[in-house]
Kinemage of the C-alpha trace (Angstrom):
@kinemage 1
@onewidth
@group {chain A} dominant
@subgroup {mainchain}
@vectorlist {calphas} color= white
{ca unk a 1} P 182.101 188.971 103.556
{ca unk a 2} L 182.744 187.172 106.491
{ca unk a 3} L 180.589 186.016 110.025
{ca unk a 4} L 182.688 187.175 113.273
{ca unk a 5} L 181.427 184.033 115.594
{ca unk a 6} L 181.935 180.690 117.255
{ca unk a 7} L 180.107 177.562 115.975
{ca unk a 8} L 178.967 176.629 119.506
{ca unk a 9} L 177.123 179.727 119.304
{ca unk a 10} L 173.586 179.218 118.586
{ca unk a 11} L 173.212 182.114 117.421
{ca unk a 12} L 175.988 182.157 115.040
{ca unk a 13} L 174.397 178.710 114.175
{ca unk a 14} L 171.403 180.347 112.403
{ca unk a 15} L 173.126 182.620 110.843
{ca unk a 16} L 175.558 180.026 109.163
{ca unk a 17} L 172.970 177.500 108.656
{ca unk a 18} L 171.039 180.239 106.368
{ca unk a 19} L 174.300 181.453 104.397
{ca unk a 20} L 174.058 177.377 103.126
{ca unk a 21} L 170.364 177.409 102.366
{ca unk a 22} L 170.823 181.032 100.219
{ca unk a 23} L 174.094 179.370 98.564
{ca unk a 24} L 176.359 182.559 99.461
{ca unk a 25} L 180.100 182.089 99.918
{ca unk a 26} L 180.204 183.573 103.706
{ca unk a 27} L 183.263 182.402 105.286
{ca unk a 28} L 183.064 182.220 109.288
{ca unk a 29} L 185.887 183.771 111.239
{ca unk a 30} L 185.857 181.990 113.913
{ca unk a 31} L 186.422 183.869 117.720
{ca unk a 32} L 186.303 183.373 121.140
{ca unk a 33} L 185.209 186.818 122.720
{ca unk a 34} L 185.233 185.104 126.262
{ca unk a 35} L 188.835 183.691 126.364
{ca unk a 36} L 190.839 185.425 123.709
{ca unk a 37} L 191.409 189.397 124.193
{ca unk a 38} L 192.607 190.239 120.511
{ca unk a 39} L 189.223 188.436 119.199
{ca unk a 40} L 187.047 190.397 121.653
{ca unk a 41} L 188.580 193.795 120.618
{ca unk a 42} L 187.865 192.789 117.111
{ca unk a 43} L 184.453 192.308 117.582
{ca unk a 44} L 184.291 195.327 119.602
{ca unk a 45} L 185.265 197.095 116.713
{ca unk a 46} L 182.123 195.946 114.534
{ca unk a 47} L 179.612 195.289 117.182
{ca unk a 48} L 179.122 198.543 120.203
{ca unk a 49} L 177.066 195.032 122.467
{ca unk a 50} L 180.766 192.913 122.093
{ca unk a 51} L 178.506 190.374 120.908
{ca unk a 52} L 178.619 187.607 118.192
{ca unk a 53} L 177.694 186.747 115.367
{ca unk a 54} L 178.423 189.864 113.334
{ca unk a 55} L 178.255 190.135 109.829
{ca unk a 56} L 181.006 192.110 107.951
{ca unk a 57} L 179.675 193.041 104.050
{ca unk a 58} L 182.161 195.704 102.808
{ca unk a 59} L 182.712 198.969 104.755
{ca unk a 60} L 179.286 197.538 106.747
{ca unk a 61} L 178.801 195.786 110.065
{ca unk a 62} L 175.431 194.377 111.033
{ca unk a 63} L 174.994 192.401 114.294
{ca unk a 64} L 172.169 190.727 116.045
{ca unk a 65} L 171.257 187.418 114.910
{ca unk a 66} L 168.072 187.902 113.629
{ca unk a 67} L 168.949 190.994 112.146
{ca unk a 68} L 171.478 189.602 110.399
{ca unk a 69} L 168.951 187.123 109.205
{ca unk a 70} L 166.454 189.785 108.092
{ca unk a 71} L 169.747 191.495 106.405
{ca unk a 72} L 170.593 188.544 104.212
{ca unk a 73} L 167.339 187.822 102.660
{ca unk a 74} L 166.649 191.201 101.951
{ca unk a 75} L 169.909 191.546 99.999
{ca unk a 76} L 170.253 187.785 98.469
{ca unk a 77} L 166.961 185.869 98.870
{ca unk a 78} L 164.447 185.621 96.672
{ca unk a 79} L 160.904 186.118 96.927
{ca unk a 80} L 160.425 183.016 98.542
{ca unk a 81} L 163.260 184.060 101.529
{ca unk a 82} L 161.852 187.846 101.220
{ca unk a 83} L 157.870 188.284 99.851
{ca unk a 84} L 157.291 192.041 98.743
{ca unk a 85} L 154.192 191.845 100.788
{ca unk a 86} L 154.787 193.188 104.356
{ca unk a 87} L 152.077 191.035 105.591
{ca unk a 88} L 153.790 188.072 104.422
{ca unk a 89} L 157.100 188.907 105.844
{ca unk a 90} L 155.305 189.452 109.241
{ca unk a 91} L 153.952 185.792 109.206
{ca unk a 92} L 157.689 184.740 109.858
{ca unk a 93} L 159.151 187.770 111.736
{ca unk a 94} L 156.374 187.438 114.326
{ca unk a 95} L 157.977 183.937 115.122
{ca unk a 96} L 161.709 185.284 114.949
{ca unk a 97} L 160.746 188.108 117.920
{ca unk a 98} L 159.126 185.113 119.749
{ca unk a 99} L 161.819 183.085 119.619
{ca unk a 100} L 164.158 185.353 121.526
{ca unk a 101} L 161.793 187.044 123.767
{ca unk a 102} L 160.238 183.852 124.789
{ca unk a 103} L 161.726 180.803 123.615
{ca unk a 104} L 165.095 180.679 123.560
{ca unk a 105} L 165.617 182.540 127.267
{ca unk a 106} L 163.388 179.400 128.416
{ca unk a 107} L 166.001 176.811 126.797
{ca unk a 108} L 168.785 178.905 128.089
{ca unk a 109} L 167.709 178.648 131.656
{ca unk a 110} L 166.733 174.642 130.968
{ca unk a 111} L 169.695 173.436 129.212
{ca unk a 112} L 172.626 175.542 129.869
{ca unk a 113} L 172.139 176.932 133.147
{ca unk a 114} L 174.924 174.967 135.305
{ca unk a 115} L 173.037 172.893 138.205
{ca unk a 116} L 173.311 174.774 141.480
{ca unk a 117} L 172.467 173.394 144.432
{ca unk a 118} L 169.645 174.088 146.841
{ca unk a 119} L 165.740 173.283 146.148
{ca unk a 120} L 165.225 176.989 144.908
{ca unk a 121} L 167.992 176.400 142.189
{ca unk a 122} L 166.247 173.164 141.136
{ca unk a 123} L 162.818 174.722 141.450
{ca unk a 124} L 163.453 177.348 138.656
{ca unk a 125} L 165.034 175.094 136.422
{ca unk a 126} L 162.199 172.508 136.664
{ca unk a 127} L 160.442 175.900 136.019
{ca unk a 128} L 162.359 176.202 132.927
{ca unk a 129} L 161.629 172.902 131.592
{ca unk a 130} L 157.729 173.252 132.199
{ca unk a 131} L 157.848 176.567 130.045
{ca unk a 132} L 159.914 174.809 127.031
{ca unk a 133} L 157.273 172.228 127.116
{ca unk a 134} L 153.988 174.953 127.245
{ca unk a 135} L 155.878 176.648 124.252
{ca unk a 136} L 156.621 173.434 122.432
{ca unk a 137} L 153.101 172.196 122.449
{ca unk a 138} L 152.378 175.933 120.910
{ca unk a 139} L 154.884 175.095 118.118
{ca unk a 140} L 152.956 171.983 117.852
{ca unk a 141} L 149.969 173.177 117.087
{ca unk a 142} L 151.101 175.515 114.785
{ca unk a 143} L 152.422 172.755 112.782
{ca unk a 144} L 149.029 170.664 113.175
{ca unk a 145} L 148.255 171.282 109.394
{ca unk a 146} L 151.317 172.410 107.499
{ca unk a 147} L 154.790 171.295 106.905
{ca unk a 148} L 156.879 174.342 108.380
{ca unk a 149} L 155.920 176.828 110.779
{ca unk a 150} L 153.744 180.001 108.721
{ca unk a 151} L 153.392 177.851 105.526
{ca unk a 152} L 154.109 174.357 103.672
{ca unk a 153} L 157.433 176.028 103.114
{ca unk a 154} L 160.620 177.133 104.555
{ca unk a 155} L 160.887 180.522 106.046
{ca unk a 156} L 162.828 182.606 108.502
{ca unk a 157} L 160.539 181.206 111.196
{ca unk a 158} L 161.949 177.736 110.663
{ca unk a 159} L 165.867 179.127 110.699
{ca unk a 160} L 165.267 180.794 113.924
{ca unk a 161} L 163.131 178.338 115.705
{ca unk a 162} L 164.635 175.380 114.216
{ca unk a 163} L 167.743 175.989 115.475
{ca unk a 164} L 166.487 175.543 119.213
{ca unk a 165} L 164.958 172.295 118.791
{ca unk a 166} L 168.413 170.036 118.324
{ca unk a 167} L 169.208 170.716 121.175
{ca unk a 168} L 165.760 169.833 123.230
{ca unk a 169} L 165.988 166.784 121.212
{ca unk a 170} L 169.025 165.729 122.858
{ca unk a 171} L 167.470 165.416 126.096
{ca unk a 172} L 167.157 161.447 125.822
{ca unk a 173} L 164.595 161.269 128.569
{ca unk a 174} L 161.983 163.736 126.840
{ca unk a 175} L 160.613 163.527 123.897
{ca unk a 176} L 159.251 166.261 121.433
{ca unk a 177} L 155.236 166.635 120.222
{ca unk a 178} L 154.798 164.456 117.293
{ca unk a 179} L 154.168 167.350 115.608
{ca unk a 180} L 157.435 169.002 116.180
{ca unk a 181} L 159.306 165.644 116.014
{ca unk a 182} L 158.073 165.288 112.378
{ca unk a 183} L 159.490 169.253 111.809
{ca unk a 184} L 162.424 168.513 113.497
{ca unk a 185} L 162.952 165.364 111.334
{ca unk a 186} L 162.463 167.341 107.946
{ca unk a 187} L 165.094 170.294 109.177
{ca unk a 188} L 167.399 167.485 110.237
{ca unk a 189} L 167.911 166.150 106.287
{ca unk a 190} L 169.014 169.709 105.191
{ca unk a 191} L 172.891 169.689 104.496
{ca unk a 192} L 173.051 173.166 106.458
{ca unk a 193} L 171.162 172.240 109.459
{ca unk a 194} L 173.088 169.201 109.683
{ca unk a 195} L 176.349 170.953 109.666
{ca unk a 196} L 175.713 173.905 111.504
{ca unk a 197} L 173.548 172.841 113.925
{ca unk a 198} L 173.535 168.910 114.379
{ca unk a 199} L 177.398 168.651 113.901
{ca unk a 200} L 178.256 171.950 115.282
{ca unk a 201} L 181.022 170.630 117.710
{ca unk a 202} L 183.050 169.012 114.780
{ca unk a 203} L 183.670 172.566 113.147
{ca unk a 204} L 185.769 173.314 115.786
{ca unk a 205} L 189.463 172.935 115.441
{ca unk a 206} L 191.498 169.561 116.441
């Protein structure tokens, strides 16, 4: 098996972190689909959306980061990661869906949109920051009486949402809510989080 992707992609970081948590031997095949035509063609053969990450598992290609997360725990995780009960699975899956539909887009708008001139652009970015704070407060509430997002153990909810928190923590003038900060410090102790999320730039070739 191998993963096609770039280590600076948040969606790739999620998948590689889970691979470490599951102790799987899956290599990252680094590709740059935006600047390398050969890489773009290789990914296009495996993913009609021409996006990374893509998991190659024998003759099968699996794409979309959260689908890959679900696939990996279904195939290679234990009952802690993939419980038999459909409701128990829904407890982390709803966080995963919320992450893609609500949380990740506003983080992208706040952090990764190039600064633009004009009051309208600045106001749009400010609204994104305000939405980030709102969403973080909802996460903070969920962590009020438990160690992780759905219970007192890690699930895919923490992989999906937690991968984004490091980027917010790096904004020095913007502290995390207390429960989120405590949760982030727990995640930061995990070797896979350190390697694939916190130290992502160090995985790039010299």
